[in-house]
MARKE-166878 format. One line per 10 residues: number of its first residue (from 1); for each residue y, z, x of N, C-alpha, C, CB. Coordinates in Angstrom, 3 decimals, padded with zeros to 6 digits, always signed. Last residue first. Glycine has a CB too. Layout:
BEGIN
NUM = Y Z X Y Z X Y Z X Y Z X  ...
END
This chain:
BEGIN
213 = +011.329 +000.455 -009.835 +010.234 -000.263 -010.264 +009.941 -000.216 -011.780 +009.124 +000.197 -009.536  +014.807 -000.217 -009.106 +013.671 +000.663 -009.588 +012.558 -000.116 -010.202 +014.163 +001.677 -010.617  +016.866 -001.384 -008.020 +015.677 -001.624 -007.422 +014.444 -000.824 -008.079 +015.855 -001.307 -006.000  +018.940 +001.040 -009.211 +019.077 -000.338 -008.670 +017.807 -000.323 -007.992 +020.391 -000.673 -007.711  +019.499 +003.592 -010.296 +018.538 +002.839 -010.916 +018.209 +001.356 -010.308 +018.972 +002.755 -012.285  +022.780 +003.770 -009.447 +021.796 +004.344 -010.016 +020.639 +003.746 -010.796 +022.322 +005.055 -010.648  +023.758 +001.904 -006.727 +024.100 +002.033 -008.141 +022.424 +002.629 -008.565 +024.742 +000.319 -008.961  +025.550 +001.973 -003.469 +024.009 +002.118 -004.231 +024.321 +002.403 -005.638 +022.958 +003.448 -003.620  +027.754 -000.503 -002.810 +027.354 +000.890 -003.101 +026.167 +000.859 -003.858 +028.389 +001.673 -003.829  +028.141 -002.616 +000.075 +027.699 -002.646 -001.353 +027.360 -001.141 -001.781 +026.371 -003.647 -001.539
203 = +028.475 -002.441 +002.725 +029.645 -002.351 +001.826 +029.252 -002.631 +000.218 +030.754 -003.451 +002.356  +026.891 -000.152 +004.843 +026.933 -001.274 +003.775 +028.082 -001.126 +003.128 +025.820 -001.291 +002.762  +027.034 +001.864 +006.610 +027.567 +000.563 +006.751 +027.685 -000.409 +005.915 +027.092 +000.079 +007.495  +025.712 +003.925 +005.206 +027.061 +004.126 +005.504 +027.817 +002.814 +005.862 +027.148 +005.101 +006.599  +023.196 +002.692 +005.147 +023.851 +003.082 +003.938 +025.322 +003.128 +004.175 +023.342 +004.405 +003.440  +022.477 +003.047 +007.849 +022.559 +001.768 +007.299 +023.307 +001.840 +005.928 +021.157 +001.178 +007.168  +022.474 +005.639 +008.028 +023.711 +004.976 +008.767 +023.610 +003.483 +008.140 +023.582 +004.998 +010.641  +020.419 +006.268 +006.471 +021.871 +006.955 +005.984 +022.810 +005.971 +006.841 +022.125 +008.869 +006.453  +018.119 +005.251 +007.871 +018.652 +004.935 +006.533 +020.076 +005.221 +006.122 +017.887 +005.583 +005.644  +018.409 +006.858 +010.196 +018.792 +005.383 +010.178 +018.950 +004.740 +009.080 +017.987 +004.648 +010.770
193 = +017.996 +009.155 +009.216 +019.128 +009.145 +009.584 +019.578 +007.588 +009.875 +019.195 +010.076 +010.661  +015.233 +008.792 +008.395 +016.429 +009.185 +007.539 +017.787 +009.035 +007.823 +016.383 +010.365 +007.314  +014.003 +008.286 +010.686 +014.071 +007.342 +009.832 +015.060 +007.697 +008.775 +012.816 +007.064 +009.360  +014.402 +010.912 +012.099 +014.948 +009.606 +012.575 +015.209 +008.583 +011.751 +014.206 +009.083 +013.419  +013.071 +012.655 +010.446 +014.486 +012.815 +010.512 +015.083 +011.530 +011.041 +014.868 +014.015 +011.378  +010.445 +010.934 +008.690 +010.854 +011.750 +009.792 +012.563 +011.668 +009.808 +010.103 +011.163 +011.242  +009.075 +011.208 +005.315 +009.803 +010.546 +006.520 +010.292 +011.363 +007.372 +010.855 +009.746 +006.208  +006.883 +011.196 +002.836 +006.921 +011.952 +004.050 +007.863 +010.886 +004.929 +005.292 +012.310 +004.703  +006.485 +009.440 +000.655 +007.280 +010.590 +000.574 +007.772 +011.229 +001.896 +006.549 +011.533 -000.153  +004.593 +007.404 +000.635 +005.868 +007.241 +001.377 +006.849 +008.400 +001.280 +006.553 +006.026 +000.897
183 = +003.506 +007.987 -002.438 +003.355 +007.407 -001.445 +004.715 +007.153 -000.610 +002.670 +006.354 -001.815  +003.376 +010.913 -004.243 +004.240 +009.893 -004.100 +004.023 +009.128 -002.727 +005.601 +010.436 -004.247  +001.198 +012.769 -004.397 +001.826 +012.516 -005.485 +002.962 +011.241 -005.394 +002.390 +013.815 -005.853  +000.390 +012.654 -001.698 -000.571 +012.335 -002.831 +000.276 +011.950 -004.134 -001.563 +013.652 -003.143  +002.581 +013.779 -000.377 +002.118 +012.377 +000.004 +001.157 +011.790 -001.357 +001.132 +012.479 +001.582  +001.964 +016.397 -001.250 +003.228 +015.598 -001.694 +002.884 +014.253 -001.484 +004.578 +015.937 -000.909  -000.121 +016.983 +000.123 -000.283 +017.037 -001.389 +000.893 +016.337 -001.805 -000.381 +018.523 -002.052  +000.666 +016.704 +002.728 -000.450 +015.988 +002.321 -000.423 +016.047 +000.768 -001.759 +016.566 +002.956  +002.355 +018.988 +002.868 +002.951 +017.603 +003.104 +001.884 +016.656 +002.729 +003.434 +017.344 +004.630  +000.584 +021.065 +002.481 +001.391 +020.681 +001.466 +002.008 +019.391 +001.622 +002.315 +021.599 +001.275
173 = -001.012 +021.023 +004.701 -001.556 +020.676 +003.399 -000.587 +020.440 +002.323 -002.428 +021.682 +002.971  +001.126 +021.629 +006.711 +000.114 +020.286 +006.696 -000.408 +019.789 +005.542 -001.077 +020.467 +007.428  +001.658 +024.164 +005.895 +002.708 +022.946 +006.105 +002.054 +021.589 +006.023 +003.434 +023.019 +007.564  -000.959 +025.454 +006.143 -000.294 +025.481 +004.801 +000.896 +024.290 +004.908 +000.369 +027.112 +004.460  -001.203 +025.146 +009.076 -002.175 +024.639 +008.103 -001.451 +024.401 +006.697 -003.398 +025.687 +007.962  +001.100 +026.720 +009.965 +000.812 +025.174 +010.407 -000.148 +024.472 +009.261 -000.044 +025.115 +012.024  +002.513 +028.729 +007.550 +001.610 +028.430 +008.787 +001.562 +027.028 +008.824 +000.121 +029.033 +008.741  +004.793 +028.421 +006.107 +004.423 +029.770 +006.431 +003.434 +029.773 +007.412 +003.977 +030.510 +005.307  +006.689 +025.753 +007.394 +005.880 +026.392 +006.557 +005.511 +027.984 +006.986 +004.685 +025.513 +006.463  +009.667 +023.692 +007.633 +008.698 +024.573 +008.310 +007.831 +025.218 +007.074 +009.505 +025.766 +009.282
163 = +011.405 +020.567 +008.056 +010.782 +021.510 +006.975 +009.711 +022.248 +007.745 +010.120 +020.692 +005.623  +011.797 +018.530 +009.396 +012.990 +019.283 +009.183 +012.457 +020.206 +007.852 +014.423 +018.220 +008.906  +009.653 +016.626 +009.764 +010.133 +017.368 +010.919 +011.184 +018.113 +010.764 +010.405 +016.635 +011.905  +009.572 +015.352 +007.109 +008.455 +016.165 +007.772 +008.703 +016.922 +008.975 +007.409 +015.340 +008.108  +011.651 +015.299 +004.585 +011.761 +015.020 +006.113 +010.733 +016.063 +006.706 +013.404 +015.250 +006.761  +010.910 +013.706 +001.803 +010.983 +015.068 +002.427 +010.869 +014.735 +003.839 +009.846 +016.123 +001.942  +011.626 +012.368 -001.339 +011.377 +012.129 -000.031 +011.622 +013.559 +000.737 +012.300 +010.922 +000.471  +010.991 +011.057 -004.479 +011.286 +012.243 -003.718 +010.804 +011.925 -002.310 +010.599 +013.543 -004.325  +012.538 +009.681 -007.417 +011.949 +009.517 -006.199 +012.018 +010.586 -005.199 +012.431 +008.455 -005.687  +012.084 +011.671 -010.548 +012.831 +011.346 -009.247 +011.962 +010.869 -008.283 +013.547 +012.498 -008.656
153 = +010.744 +012.756 -012.808 +010.849 +011.195 -012.496 +011.697 +010.804 -011.443 +011.338 +010.430 -013.635  +010.109 +015.156 -013.131 +011.430 +014.996 -013.693 +011.569 +013.267 -013.437 +012.694 +016.084 -012.833  +007.827 +015.341 -011.373 +007.759 +015.423 -012.785 +009.034 +015.233 -013.641 +007.228 +016.655 -013.070  +009.370 +015.337 -009.058 +008.296 +014.324 -009.344 +008.080 +014.428 -010.732 +006.965 +014.525 -008.563  +010.515 +017.784 -009.019 +011.295 +016.483 -008.968 +010.518 +015.465 -009.437 +011.772 +016.103 -007.633  +008.314 +019.521 -009.107 +009.295 +019.543 -010.340 +010.150 +018.139 -010.205 +010.397 +021.005 -010.299  +007.448 +018.989 -006.503 +006.498 +018.804 -007.634 +007.307 +018.718 -008.885 +005.443 +019.972 -007.735  +009.579 +019.691 -004.770 +009.071 +018.281 -004.922 +008.200 +018.131 -006.282 +008.149 +017.886 -003.603  +009.732 +022.483 -005.471 +010.701 +021.623 -005.844 +010.359 +020.214 -005.927 +011.701 +021.775 -005.043  +007.194 +023.182 -004.322 +007.432 +023.424 -005.858 +008.687 +022.646 -006.353 +007.655 +025.037 -006.177
143 = +007.608 +022.607 -001.486 +006.475 +022.019 -002.397 +006.740 +022.084 -004.026 +005.095 +022.867 -002.081  +009.849 +023.991 -000.966 +009.846 +022.618 -000.626 +008.911 +021.892 -001.524 +009.487 +022.418 +000.799  +009.010 +026.703 -001.369 +010.177 +026.181 -002.154 +010.280 +024.770 -002.078 +011.452 +026.746 -001.713  +006.125 +026.501 +000.034 +006.583 +027.199 -001.215 +007.718 +026.365 -001.800 +007.075 +028.717 -000.923  +005.350 +024.814 +002.217 +004.310 +025.238 +001.049 +004.830 +026.138 -000.155 +003.123 +026.075 +001.710  +007.887 +024.810 +003.642 +007.073 +023.583 +003.230 +006.148 +023.775 +002.057 +006.226 +023.116 +004.383  +010.227 +027.016 +002.383 +009.285 +026.720 +003.046 +008.564 +025.549 +002.679 +008.625 +027.667 +003.103  +012.922 +024.905 +003.864 +011.848 +025.694 +003.730 +011.559 +026.364 +002.481 +011.916 +026.539 +004.616  +014.525 +021.733 +004.777 +014.470 +023.130 +004.851 +013.238 +024.064 +004.724 +015.248 +023.476 +003.987  +015.162 +018.936 +002.683 +014.853 +019.525 +004.022 +015.065 +021.289 +003.851 +015.999 +018.771 +005.265
133 = +014.525 +016.260 +000.564 +014.358 +017.588 +000.882 +014.333 +018.017 +002.320 +013.244 +017.975 +000.309  +016.191 +013.867 -001.510 +015.697 +014.065 -000.153 +015.810 +015.666 +000.256 +016.574 +013.105 +000.870  +015.680 +011.984 -004.134 +015.989 +013.265 -003.799 +015.344 +013.464 -002.334 +015.458 +014.275 -004.919  +016.947 +009.250 -005.867 +016.162 +009.640 -004.898 +016.602 +011.079 -004.479 +016.196 +008.643 -003.816  +019.010 +009.252 -008.293 +017.465 +008.827 -008.522 +016.724 +009.280 -007.270 +017.237 +007.116 -008.738  +021.514 +010.935 -009.944 +020.685 +010.891 -008.767 +019.374 +010.247 -009.227 +020.469 +012.336 -008.126  +024.123 +011.120 -011.146 +023.387 +009.703 -011.427 +022.354 +009.774 -010.179 +024.545 +008.156 -011.380  +025.534 +013.243 -011.056 +025.605 +012.675 -009.926 +024.956 +011.329 -009.931 +025.108 +013.507 -009.013  +024.755 +014.410 -013.576 +026.059 +014.122 -013.408 +026.432 +013.258 -012.136 +026.728 +015.357 -013.406  +022.055 +014.987 -012.944 +022.387 +013.716 -014.069 +023.876 +013.604 -014.032 +021.871 +014.037 -015.810
123 = +022.313 +016.971 -011.202 +021.769 +015.579 -010.896 +022.129 +014.561 -011.700 +020.432 +015.530 -010.901  +023.328 +018.788 -012.700 +024.169 +018.303 -011.533 +023.699 +017.042 -011.188 +024.140 +019.198 -010.308  +021.459 +019.472 -014.506 +022.421 +018.959 -014.965 +023.302 +018.129 -013.769 +023.072 +020.023 -015.671  +019.349 +020.179 -012.744 +019.238 +018.928 -013.447 +020.464 +018.394 -014.101 +018.255 +019.050 -014.420  +020.580 +022.675 -011.521 +020.439 +021.443 -010.700 +020.195 +020.200 -011.557 +019.280 +021.603 -009.697  +021.256 +025.233 -012.475 +021.803 +024.042 -013.196 +021.531 +022.725 -012.536 +023.273 +024.174 -013.353  +018.113 +027.053 -012.677 +019.434 +026.751 -012.193 +019.920 +025.678 -012.908 +019.492 +026.473 -010.791  +015.422 +027.821 -013.534 +016.377 +028.739 -013.734 +017.789 +028.595 -013.165 +015.869 +029.820 -013.320  +014.101 +025.690 -011.012 +013.749 +026.644 -012.263 +015.001 +027.531 -012.396 +012.299 +027.647 -012.024  +014.502 +023.813 -009.348 +014.891 +023.366 -010.484 +014.695 +024.504 -011.431 +014.217 +022.151 -010.824
113 = +013.932 +024.680 -006.688 +015.360 +024.604 -006.999 +015.645 +024.135 -008.536 +016.033 +023.588 -005.968  +011.037 +027.096 -006.843 +011.667 +025.680 -007.233 +013.241 +025.785 -007.528 +010.907 +025.067 -008.631  +011.240 +029.939 -006.493 +010.905 +029.014 -005.531 +011.476 +027.552 -005.865 +009.405 +029.023 -005.397  +014.132 +031.804 -007.807 +012.547 +031.435 -007.908 +012.589 +030.378 -006.814 +011.923 +030.788 -009.543  +016.662 +032.097 -007.905 +015.910 +033.481 -008.055 +014.386 +033.216 -007.879 +016.188 +034.200 -009.581  +019.308 +030.597 -006.272 +018.253 +030.485 -007.103 +017.483 +031.788 -006.956 +017.448 +029.253 -006.801  +022.822 +029.165 -006.067 +021.855 +030.252 -005.993 +020.620 +030.170 -006.616 +022.364 +031.319 -006.442  +024.077 +026.356 -004.703 +023.463 +026.938 -005.816 +022.520 +028.143 -005.243 +022.648 +025.802 -006.648  +026.920 +024.432 -003.824 +025.972 +025.476 -003.477 +025.563 +026.124 -004.790 +026.584 +026.526 -002.460  +027.997 +021.078 -003.035 +027.597 +022.163 -004.220 +026.652 +023.127 -003.497 +026.758 +021.437 -005.655
103 = +031.199 +019.403 -002.054 +029.626 +019.625 -002.001 +029.260 +020.746 -002.884 +029.078 +019.965 -000.513  +033.961 +019.267 -001.752 +033.335 +018.298 -002.556 +031.597 +018.250 -002.622 +033.905 +016.984 -002.014  +033.811 +020.719 +001.527 +034.602 +020.177 +000.278 +033.922 +019.065 -000.513 +035.980 +019.611 +000.725  +030.567 +021.971 +002.129 +031.950 +021.576 +002.506 +032.795 +020.998 +001.226 +031.858 +020.447 +003.682  +028.209 +024.296 +002.276 +028.874 +023.491 +001.436 +030.258 +023.338 +002.001 +028.843 +024.012 +000.063  +026.661 +025.057 +005.403 +027.103 +025.369 +004.200 +027.892 +024.333 +003.676 +027.750 +026.525 +004.212  +025.351 +025.433 +008.367 +024.692 +024.560 +007.117 +025.270 +025.118 +005.858 +022.958 +024.667 +007.008  +026.096 +026.807 +010.228 +026.447 +025.415 +010.378 +026.003 +024.695 +009.149 +025.825 +024.801 +011.635  +025.139 +029.254 +009.438 +026.562 +029.118 +009.436 +027.117 +027.819 +009.718 +027.095 +029.977 +010.315  +022.966 +029.676 +006.711 +022.993 +029.499 +008.280 +024.652 +029.072 +008.485 +021.743 +028.115 +008.897
93 = +023.945 +031.851 +004.134 +023.397 +030.565 +004.663 +023.657 +030.508 +006.167 +024.055 +029.306 +003.937  +022.496 +035.218 +003.984 +023.681 +034.211 +004.206 +023.289 +032.945 +004.483 +024.566 +034.566 +005.287  +020.278 +036.704 +004.330 +020.203 +036.130 +002.996 +021.590 +034.979 +003.021 +020.315 +037.504 +001.710  +020.533 +038.220 +006.450 +019.511 +037.257 +006.405 +019.596 +036.354 +005.361 +018.321 +037.823 +006.359  +022.491 +040.267 +005.578 +022.691 +039.308 +006.594 +021.832 +037.848 +006.313 +022.247 +040.029 +007.974  +022.526 +041.206 +002.196 +021.849 +041.345 +003.501 +022.323 +040.047 +004.485 +020.141 +041.376 +003.238  +023.671 +040.629 -000.395 +024.220 +041.507 +000.566 +023.742 +041.487 +002.117 +023.986 +042.781 +000.035  +020.649 +040.419 -002.006 +021.973 +040.055 -002.119 +022.770 +041.100 -000.967 +022.471 +040.224 -003.781  +017.509 +039.752 -000.190 +018.368 +040.621 -001.030 +019.820 +040.395 -000.890 +018.110 +042.018 -000.733  +015.533 +038.066 +001.269 +016.683 +037.603 +000.545 +017.444 +038.461 -000.393 +016.311 +036.568 -000.139
83 = +012.454 +040.154 +000.557 +013.332 +039.198 +001.180 +014.473 +038.480 +000.450 +012.547 +038.254 +001.660  +009.631 +041.943 +000.738 +010.760 +041.881 +000.071 +011.944 +040.989 +001.069 +011.144 +043.444 -000.305  +006.982 +039.812 +001.623 +007.414 +041.126 +001.361 +008.879 +041.001 +000.669 +007.415 +041.990 +002.739  +004.306 +037.597 +000.892 +005.811 +037.659 +001.128 +006.142 +039.283 +000.934 +006.718 +036.600 -000.047  +001.689 +037.230 -000.057 +001.933 +037.402 +001.197 +003.191 +037.812 +001.779 +001.634 +036.442 +001.664  +002.011 +038.018 -003.360 +001.024 +037.473 -002.394 +001.397 +038.076 -000.909 +001.073 +035.772 -002.420  +003.562 +039.468 -004.905 +002.100 +039.490 -005.100 +001.120 +039.050 -004.139 +001.837 +038.811 -006.116  +006.316 +038.983 -004.908 +005.831 +039.966 -003.985 +004.180 +040.041 -004.144 +006.579 +041.418 -004.300  +006.677 +037.302 -007.140 +006.913 +036.716 -005.715 +006.382 +037.594 -004.756 +008.389 +036.481 -005.363  +006.823 +037.688 -009.764 +005.619 +037.772 -009.076 +005.408 +037.471 -007.484 +004.851 +036.951 -009.767
73 = +010.032 +039.205 -009.983 +008.921 +038.695 -010.709 +007.556 +038.741 -009.987 +009.223 +037.335 -011.077  +012.501 +039.357 -008.767 +011.402 +039.141 -008.195 +010.269 +038.654 -008.896 +011.140 +040.109 -007.661  +014.317 +040.680 -010.409 +014.293 +039.376 -010.554 +013.274 +038.663 -009.461 +015.721 +038.920 -010.462  +014.811 +043.495 -009.735 +014.487 +042.997 -011.113 +013.923 +041.521 -011.361 +015.721 +043.107 -011.877  +015.604 +044.523 -007.206 +014.351 +043.836 -007.547 +013.863 +043.414 -008.730 +013.513 +044.441 -007.214  +017.892 +045.659 -006.758 +017.128 +046.486 -007.448 +015.601 +046.019 -007.579 +017.770 +046.651 -008.713  +019.299 +043.612 -005.568 +019.057 +044.691 -004.627 +017.646 +045.673 -005.476 +020.755 +045.667 -004.383  +018.550 +040.333 -006.425 +019.300 +041.423 -006.814 +018.546 +042.514 -006.024 +019.386 +041.627 -008.417  +018.146 +037.670 -004.214 +017.535 +038.476 -005.417 +018.385 +039.740 -005.247 +015.762 +038.786 -005.341  +018.130 +034.047 -003.392 +018.889 +035.508 -003.376 +018.357 +036.277 -004.516 +020.585 +035.424 -003.542
63 = +018.254 +031.116 -001.635 +017.372 +032.061 -002.490 +017.982 +033.459 -002.273 +015.725 +032.034 -002.040  +020.413 +028.607 -001.940 +020.200 +029.647 -001.377 +019.308 +030.550 -002.148 +021.325 +030.137 -001.070  +021.035 +024.967 -001.431 +020.365 +025.998 -001.841 +020.234 +027.411 -001.146 +019.300 +025.516 -001.975  +023.275 +022.444 -001.462 +022.805 +023.483 -000.632 +022.207 +024.653 -001.611 +024.020 +023.997 +000.328  +023.629 +019.255 -001.603 +023.458 +020.305 -002.328 +022.640 +021.262 -001.549 +022.922 +019.961 -003.564  +025.529 +016.331 -001.173 +024.610 +017.329 -000.516 +024.683 +018.546 -001.368 +025.010 +017.666 +001.011  +025.773 +012.779 -001.664 +026.017 +014.060 -002.204 +025.191 +015.078 -001.442 +025.714 +014.085 -003.683  +026.845 +010.567 +000.844 +025.521 +010.898 -000.076 +025.830 +012.409 -000.534 +023.880 +010.788 +000.874  +028.414 +009.318 +002.613 +028.934 +009.830 +001.241 +027.866 +010.073 +000.274 +029.902 +008.843 +000.592  +027.543 +008.819 +005.055 +026.996 +007.898 +004.046 +027.702 +008.251 +002.762 +025.408 +008.008 +003.900
53 = +028.344 +011.207 +006.247 +028.893 +009.890 +006.723 +028.642 +008.856 +005.825 +028.365 +009.483 +008.002  +026.849 +013.099 +004.910 +028.116 +013.020 +004.801 +028.952 +011.753 +005.226 +028.484 +014.026 +005.407  +024.224 +012.216 +006.118 +024.348 +012.181 +004.753 +026.035 +012.073 +004.327 +023.582 +013.530 +004.180  +024.663 +013.009 +008.724 +024.360 +011.490 +008.462 +024.677 +011.324 +006.909 +022.666 +011.040 +008.843  +025.105 +015.807 +008.679 +025.946 +014.964 +009.344 +025.821 +013.561 +008.708 +025.635 +014.981 +010.815  +022.317 +016.387 +007.626 +023.556 +016.673 +007.014 +024.723 +015.770 +007.317 +023.900 +017.959 +007.349  +020.856 +015.524 +009.790 +020.805 +014.805 +008.749 +021.845 +015.082 +007.577 +019.553 +014.912 +008.363  +021.797 +017.195 +011.954 +021.769 +016.006 +012.074 +021.614 +015.141 +010.769 +020.873 +015.831 +012.942  +020.919 +019.837 +010.799 +022.330 +019.636 +011.144 +022.751 +018.113 +011.278 +022.614 +020.371 +012.470  +018.211 +019.501 +010.859 +018.975 +019.501 +009.413 +020.348 +019.298 +009.631 +018.838 +020.865 +008.564
43 = +017.552 +019.442 +013.465 +017.439 +018.290 +012.606 +018.169 +018.340 +011.357 +016.115 +018.056 +012.307  +018.256 +022.228 +013.950 +019.087 +021.125 +014.657 +018.763 +019.974 +013.828 +018.727 +020.852 +016.273  +016.466 +023.661 +012.367 +017.705 +023.603 +011.969 +018.693 +022.473 +012.622 +018.159 +024.882 +012.174  +014.080 +022.809 +013.661 +014.406 +022.527 +012.165 +015.790 +022.468 +011.770 +013.830 +023.530 +011.313  +014.211 +023.843 +015.972 +014.200 +022.403 +015.735 +014.340 +022.057 +014.427 +013.069 +021.799 +016.188  +014.304 +026.615 +015.257 +015.312 +026.077 +016.224 +015.399 +024.478 +016.029 +014.875 +026.473 +017.792  +011.932 +027.112 +013.949 +013.028 +027.176 +013.092 +014.194 +026.459 +013.946 +013.347 +028.728 +012.644  +009.219 +026.925 +014.922 +009.903 +025.745 +014.874 +011.216 +025.684 +014.086 +009.042 +024.831 +014.396  +006.817 +029.018 +012.971 +007.677 +028.671 +013.999 +008.515 +027.396 +014.066 +006.961 +028.695 +015.017  +005.612 +029.751 +010.557 +004.724 +028.995 +011.628 +005.653 +028.721 +012.771 +004.050 +027.542 +011.067
33 = +006.525 +033.024 +009.389 +006.723 +031.664 +009.501 +005.877 +030.960 +010.669 +008.172 +031.461 +009.684  +006.347 +035.557 +007.110 +005.871 +035.077 +008.140 +006.255 +033.518 +008.181 +004.469 +035.405 +008.163  +009.016 +037.556 +005.772 +008.048 +036.211 +005.510 +007.649 +035.831 +006.777 +008.763 +034.877 +004.774  +011.046 +039.561 +006.010 +010.018 +039.594 +005.127 +008.867 +038.546 +004.760 +010.603 +039.807 +004.172  +012.787 +039.571 +008.285 +013.047 +038.577 +007.108 +011.938 +038.685 +005.823 +012.976 +037.000 +007.759  +011.970 +041.631 +009.623 +013.374 +041.704 +009.239 +013.393 +040.693 +008.046 +014.438 +041.320 +010.493  +009.224 +040.711 +010.293 +009.522 +042.043 +009.945 +010.748 +042.174 +009.054 +009.693 +042.822 +011.159  +009.844 +038.045 +011.771 +009.194 +038.174 +010.211 +009.350 +039.501 +009.565 +007.582 +037.915 +010.188  +013.281 +038.231 +013.043 +011.966 +038.392 +013.057 +011.241 +038.383 +011.376 +011.767 +039.783 +013.900  +015.883 +035.734 +012.421 +015.134 +036.847 +012.445 +013.775 +037.072 +012.577 +015.362 +037.319 +011.605
23 = +016.696 +033.232 +011.880 +017.085 +033.561 +012.986 +016.587 +035.152 +013.495 +018.502 +033.324 +012.883  +016.211 +032.934 +009.219 +015.599 +031.869 +010.226 +015.676 +032.450 +011.524 +016.356 +030.442 +010.256  +017.994 +034.287 +007.636 +016.785 +034.852 +008.171 +015.904 +034.086 +009.159 +016.009 +035.166 +007.110  +020.260 +032.647 +007.212 +020.264 +033.457 +008.517 +018.997 +034.083 +008.875 +021.259 +034.543 +008.466  +018.958 +029.677 +005.689 +019.637 +030.981 +005.728 +019.427 +031.761 +006.925 +019.245 +031.778 +004.636  +018.033 +027.189 +003.975 +018.311 +027.364 +005.420 +019.261 +028.483 +005.432 +018.896 +026.061 +006.150  +017.324 +026.528 +001.185 +017.134 +027.938 +001.828 +017.225 +027.835 +003.362 +015.678 +028.592 +001.429  +017.400 +022.975 +001.148 +016.593 +024.310 +000.773 +016.488 +025.428 +001.549 +015.343 +024.077 +000.584  +019.329 +020.733 +000.479 +019.263 +021.498 +001.836 +018.594 +022.809 +001.122 +020.943 +021.779 +002.744  +019.031 +017.609 -000.691 +019.060 +018.882 -001.176 +018.672 +019.844 +000.194 +017.999 +018.999 -002.497
13 = +021.115 +014.488 -001.055 +020.436 +015.525 -000.236 +020.228 +016.810 -000.540 +020.959 +015.639 +000.778  +020.321 +011.911 -003.184 +021.118 +013.136 -002.993 +020.168 +014.017 -002.037 +021.501 +013.905 -004.489  +020.683 +008.262 -003.729 +020.263 +009.447 -003.072 +021.019 +010.672 -003.150 +020.139 +009.187 -001.835  +020.712 +006.174 -006.447 +021.533 +006.957 -005.745 +020.713 +008.174 -005.034 +022.617 +007.421 -006.687  +018.109 +003.657 -006.020 +019.042 +004.206 -006.740 +019.963 +005.099 -005.864 +018.418 +004.899 -007.814  +015.908 +004.398 -003.517 +015.830 +003.811 -004.717 +016.887 +004.275 -005.625 +014.579 +004.008 -005.248  +015.429 +004.834 -000.287 +016.241 +005.106 -001.320 +016.163 +003.968 -002.367 +017.594 +005.333 -000.816  +013.270 +003.496 +001.496 +013.762 +005.024 +001.680 +014.542 +005.519 +000.476 +014.747 +005.196 +002.988  +010.881 +001.468 -000.420 +012.129 +001.754 +000.265 +012.499 +003.328 +000.518 +013.225 +001.101 -000.566  +007.346 +002.271 +000.302 +008.541 +002.088 -000.544 +009.796 +002.182 +000.262 +008.580 +003.114 -001.661
3 = +005.032 +000.627 +002.256 +005.771 +001.771 +002.159 +006.855 +001.444 +001.187 +006.271 +002.241 +003.492  +002.228 -000.972 +000.503 +003.360 -001.017 +001.295 +004.267 +000.303 +000.906 +004.113 -002.431 +001.061  -001.151 +000.062 +000.894 +000.024 +000.003 +000.090 +001.256 +000.084 +000.864 +000.013 +001.033 -000.884
END
């Protein structure tokens, strides 16, 4: 099967939960990671810069929970400890990856960026068709956002070297599961930046739905 185009219709970049906790230990953060935070953040900075250069909308998500724990739900039933409490340093956005003028920041209480947020309303207003996911965790917030986006009929792309998981095995399994849902979903940072640069250089604006199958 041929690899589909990088973007079909209007692309939107979604930066998922790149917060200061990535610079902390697992004990401080409350979540085990597979490693690779430094590389992921560096790639995220490059992708965000390329999206801005191409005038692609950027939405920054921040997982955050009330300090009394009332909105954790079942999140602490598995491997994760208490994490992303309001007011904690680790909950803040990574300082180089925050919403600029004309961009969007959304707080979420659950893993999927669609659950309990106004993301769908925002995407409709932006006439989004292709969603690009970067951040973490591959096997949690990225995976569940990808699946929800797929079920909302968006074309989904995930930067395979700009996401990290709770373990290498779970990271790989989730990327495989996403590729199962949409062939060509997984792309590298370099591929995304090249496509965004081509978009920036194009004199023809992307129109929502253009080229849709």
